[in-house]
C-alpha positions, 0 to 999 in steps of 0.5 A: 698573541695579537689577533689578526683580521683574516681578510687582512692576512689573506690580502697580505699573503697575496701582496707579499707574493710568498715573502713571509717577512713582508706579509708579517710587516703588512699585517702589523702595518696595514698602511703599507697597502696604501703605500703599495697602491701609491707606488704602483700609481707613481710608476704607471703615471709616467707619460714622458721623460720629465714625468719619468724623472719626477716619478723616480723622485716621488718613488724614493720619497714615498719609500723613505716616508713609509720607512720613517713611519714604520720604524718611528719607535726605533728612531725614538730609541736612538733619540733617547740614547743620544740624550744619554750621550749628551748628558754624558758630555755635560757631565764631563765625559766629552770623548766618550759621549761624542763617540757614542753620539757619532756611532748612534748617528751612523747606525741610525742613518745606515739602518734607514738607508737599508730599510728604504732600499728594501722598501723600494725593492718591494714596491718594484716587485709590486709594480712587477706583479701588475705587469705579471697580471697583465701578461697572464690576462693577455695569454688567458690564464685568468686562474693565476691572476691572484693579485688582482692588480688590473684595475680598469685604469691599469688595463688601459695602460696595456691596451697598446702594448704587445705581449712581448713588450709587457714581458720585456718591461716585466723583466726590466722591473725585476732587474731594477729591483735586484740592482737596488737590493745589490747596492746600485744608485736608486735614483739613476736606476729608477730614472732609467726604468721609468723612462723605459716604461713611458708609453711608446 
Protein backbone atom coordinates (compact mmCIF):
# COMPACT_ATOMS: atom_id res chain seq x y z
CA UNK A 1 0.00 0.00 0.00
CA UNK A 2 1.10 3.55 -0.72
CA UNK A 3 2.21 5.55 2.29
CA UNK A 4 0.21 8.74 2.75
CA UNK A 5 1.41 11.88 4.48
CA UNK A 6 -0.78 12.39 7.56
CA UNK A 7 -1.02 16.17 7.12
CA UNK A 8 -2.07 15.71 3.48
CA UNK A 9 -4.68 13.11 4.46
CA UNK A 10 -6.15 15.36 7.15
CA UNK A 11 -6.25 18.33 4.77
CA UNK A 12 -7.85 16.19 2.06
CA UNK A 13 -10.52 15.04 4.51
CA UNK A 14 -11.37 18.64 5.44
CA UNK A 15 -11.41 19.85 1.84
CA UNK A 16 -13.49 16.88 0.64
CA UNK A 17 -16.23 17.78 3.13
CA UNK A 18 -17.18 14.17 3.74
CA UNK A 19 -16.78 13.00 0.11
CA UNK A 20 -14.55 9.93 0.50
CA UNK A 21 -13.93 9.50 -3.24
CA UNK A 22 -12.72 13.08 -3.54
CA UNK A 23 -10.52 12.78 -0.46
CA UNK A 24 -8.81 9.76 -2.04
CA UNK A 25 -8.43 11.63 -5.33
CA UNK A 26 -6.74 14.55 -3.55
CA UNK A 27 -4.36 12.24 -1.70
CA UNK A 28 -3.36 10.61 -4.99
CA UNK A 29 -3.24 13.96 -6.83
CA UNK A 30 -2.18 16.68 -4.33
CA UNK A 31 -2.08 19.25 -7.16
CA UNK A 32 -5.87 19.33 -6.87
CA UNK A 33 -5.42 21.47 -3.77
CA UNK A 34 -3.78 24.13 -5.92
CA UNK A 35 -6.59 23.82 -8.43
CA UNK A 36 -9.08 24.27 -5.62
CA UNK A 37 -7.42 27.50 -4.49
CA UNK A 38 -7.35 28.76 -8.08
CA UNK A 39 -11.05 27.96 -8.56
CA UNK A 40 -11.92 29.92 -5.41
CA UNK A 41 -9.73 32.82 -6.55
CA UNK A 42 -11.41 32.89 -9.99
CA UNK A 43 -14.91 32.91 -8.54
CA UNK A 44 -14.26 35.63 -5.97
CA UNK A 45 -12.41 37.96 -8.36
CA UNK A 46 -15.45 39.06 -10.40
CA UNK A 47 -16.11 42.79 -10.05
CA UNK A 48 -18.55 43.36 -12.94
CA UNK A 49 -20.45 41.48 -15.63
CA UNK A 50 -17.55 41.26 -18.16
CA UNK A 51 -15.19 39.87 -15.52
CA UNK A 52 -17.92 37.44 -14.38
CA UNK A 53 -18.23 36.07 -17.92
CA UNK A 54 -14.44 35.78 -18.13
CA UNK A 55 -14.40 34.02 -14.76
CA UNK A 56 -16.85 31.41 -16.08
CA UNK A 57 -14.56 30.78 -19.04
CA UNK A 58 -11.47 30.50 -16.83
CA UNK A 59 -13.31 28.21 -14.42
CA UNK A 60 -14.21 25.75 -17.19
CA UNK A 61 -10.65 25.85 -18.57
CA UNK A 62 -9.23 25.12 -15.12
CA UNK A 63 -11.52 22.12 -14.59
CA UNK A 64 -10.68 20.76 -18.05
CA UNK A 65 -6.95 21.18 -17.45
CA UNK A 66 -7.10 19.39 -14.10
CA UNK A 67 -9.01 16.47 -15.63
CA UNK A 68 -6.52 16.16 -18.49
CA UNK A 69 -3.60 16.06 -16.03
CA UNK A 70 -5.20 13.56 -13.67
CA UNK A 71 -6.40 11.14 -16.32
CA UNK A 72 -3.44 11.33 -18.69
CA UNK A 73 -2.73 7.62 -18.12
CA UNK A 74 -6.23 6.72 -19.28
CA UNK A 75 -5.73 8.97 -22.30
CA UNK A 76 -2.53 7.07 -23.10
CA UNK A 77 -4.55 3.84 -22.99
CA UNK A 78 -6.98 5.21 -25.56
CA UNK A 79 -4.11 6.37 -27.76
CA UNK A 80 -2.63 2.86 -27.69
CA UNK A 81 -5.99 1.34 -28.54
CA UNK A 82 -6.39 3.77 -31.43
CA UNK A 83 -2.98 2.79 -32.74
CA UNK A 84 -4.08 -0.85 -32.73
CA UNK A 85 -7.20 0.12 -34.65
CA UNK A 86 -5.15 2.02 -37.22
CA UNK A 87 -2.90 -0.99 -37.65
CA UNK A 88 -6.01 -3.05 -38.29
CA UNK A 89 -7.04 -0.66 -41.04
CA UNK A 90 -3.59 -0.89 -42.59
CA UNK A 91 -3.91 -4.67 -42.58
CA UNK A 92 -7.17 -4.53 -44.49
CA UNK A 93 -9.64 -4.51 -41.56
CA UNK A 94 -11.23 -1.27 -42.80
CA UNK A 95 -14.80 -1.46 -41.46
CA UNK A 96 -13.85 -3.07 -38.17
CA UNK A 97 -10.91 -0.74 -37.61
CA UNK A 98 -12.91 2.39 -38.41
CA UNK A 99 -15.70 1.35 -36.04
CA UNK A 100 -13.15 0.71 -33.30
CA UNK A 101 -11.63 4.17 -33.80
CA UNK A 102 -15.06 5.83 -33.70
CA UNK A 103 -16.11 3.94 -30.57
CA UNK A 104 -12.89 4.69 -28.72
CA UNK A 105 -13.04 8.36 -29.68
CA UNK A 106 -16.62 8.65 -28.40
CA UNK A 107 -15.80 6.85 -25.14
CA UNK A 108 -12.82 9.14 -24.49
CA UNK A 109 -14.74 12.34 -25.27
CA UNK A 110 -17.71 11.33 -23.12
CA UNK A 111 -15.42 10.35 -20.25
CA UNK A 112 -13.58 13.68 -20.36
CA UNK A 113 -16.88 15.60 -20.45
CA UNK A 114 -18.20 13.66 -17.46
CA UNK A 115 -15.02 14.08 -15.41
CA UNK A 116 -14.86 17.81 -16.25
CA UNK A 117 -18.45 18.25 -15.08
CA UNK A 118 -17.64 16.47 -11.84
CA UNK A 119 -14.55 18.64 -11.35
CA UNK A 120 -16.62 21.82 -11.82
CA UNK A 121 -19.20 20.48 -9.39
CA UNK A 122 -16.52 19.86 -6.76
CA UNK A 123 -14.91 23.26 -7.27
CA UNK A 124 -18.29 24.95 -6.82
CA UNK A 125 -18.71 23.13 -3.52
CA UNK A 126 -15.24 24.44 -2.58
CA UNK A 127 -16.46 27.97 -3.28
CA UNK A 128 -19.59 27.24 -1.26
CA UNK A 129 -17.37 26.26 1.66
CA UNK A 130 -15.85 29.78 1.62
CA UNK A 131 -19.31 31.28 1.96
CA UNK A 132 -20.15 28.73 4.63
CA UNK A 133 -17.08 29.75 6.62
CA UNK A 134 -18.00 33.42 6.20
CA UNK A 135 -21.50 32.67 7.45
CA UNK A 136 -20.21 30.70 10.44
CA UNK A 137 -17.73 33.47 11.27
CA UNK A 138 -20.53 36.06 11.02
CA UNK A 139 -22.73 34.24 13.53
CA UNK A 140 -19.79 33.57 15.83
CA UNK A 141 -19.64 29.76 15.80
CA UNK A 142 -15.93 29.65 15.06
CA UNK A 143 -15.55 26.06 16.29
CA UNK A 144 -17.33 24.89 13.14
CA UNK A 145 -14.97 26.74 10.81
CA UNK A 146 -13.02 23.57 9.97
CA UNK A 147 -12.12 24.38 6.37
CA UNK A 148 -10.20 27.55 7.22
CA UNK A 149 -11.07 29.19 3.92
CA UNK A 150 -11.27 32.76 5.23
CA UNK A 151 -7.94 34.25 4.23
CA UNK A 152 -7.46 37.95 4.89
CA UNK A 153 -8.28 38.64 1.24
CA UNK A 154 -11.44 36.52 1.37
CA UNK A 155 -12.60 38.22 4.55
CA UNK A 156 -12.51 41.62 2.80
CA UNK A 157 -14.97 40.38 0.19
CA UNK A 158 -17.63 39.74 2.82
CA UNK A 159 -17.23 42.98 4.80
CA UNK A 160 -19.98 44.81 2.92
CA UNK A 161 -22.30 41.82 2.65
CA UNK A 162 -25.16 41.15 5.04
CA UNK A 163 -25.61 37.73 6.62
CA UNK A 164 -28.70 37.27 4.46
CA UNK A 165 -26.75 38.04 1.27
CA UNK A 166 -24.03 35.55 2.19
CA UNK A 167 -26.64 32.86 2.87
CA UNK A 168 -28.46 33.59 -0.40
CA UNK A 169 -25.27 33.30 -2.46
CA UNK A 170 -24.28 30.13 -0.62
CA UNK A 171 -27.61 28.59 -1.65
CA UNK A 172 -27.14 29.74 -5.27
CA UNK A 173 -23.65 28.25 -5.47
CA UNK A 174 -24.91 24.89 -4.20
CA UNK A 175 -27.81 25.09 -6.66
CA UNK A 176 -25.43 25.76 -9.57
CA UNK A 177 -23.29 22.77 -8.56
CA UNK A 178 -26.38 20.58 -8.49
CA UNK A 179 -27.55 21.83 -11.90
CA UNK A 180 -24.20 21.07 -13.51
CA UNK A 181 -24.21 17.56 -12.04
CA UNK A 182 -27.70 17.08 -13.51
CA UNK A 183 -26.62 18.06 -17.01
CA UNK A 184 -27.26 21.80 -17.36
CA UNK A 185 -25.06 23.83 -19.72
CA UNK A 186 -21.95 24.64 -17.62
CA UNK A 187 -21.05 27.93 -19.29
CA UNK A 188 -24.50 29.51 -18.98
CA UNK A 189 -24.92 28.19 -15.42
CA UNK A 190 -21.54 29.60 -14.36
CA UNK A 191 -22.03 32.94 -16.12
CA UNK A 192 -25.33 33.42 -14.33
CA UNK A 193 -23.84 32.43 -10.97
CA UNK A 194 -20.73 34.60 -11.22
CA UNK A 195 -22.84 37.59 -12.30
CA UNK A 196 -24.92 37.09 -9.17
CA UNK A 197 -21.72 36.99 -7.12
CA UNK A 198 -20.53 40.39 -8.38
CA UNK A 199 -20.36 42.79 -5.38
CA UNK A 200 -23.36 45.10 -5.22
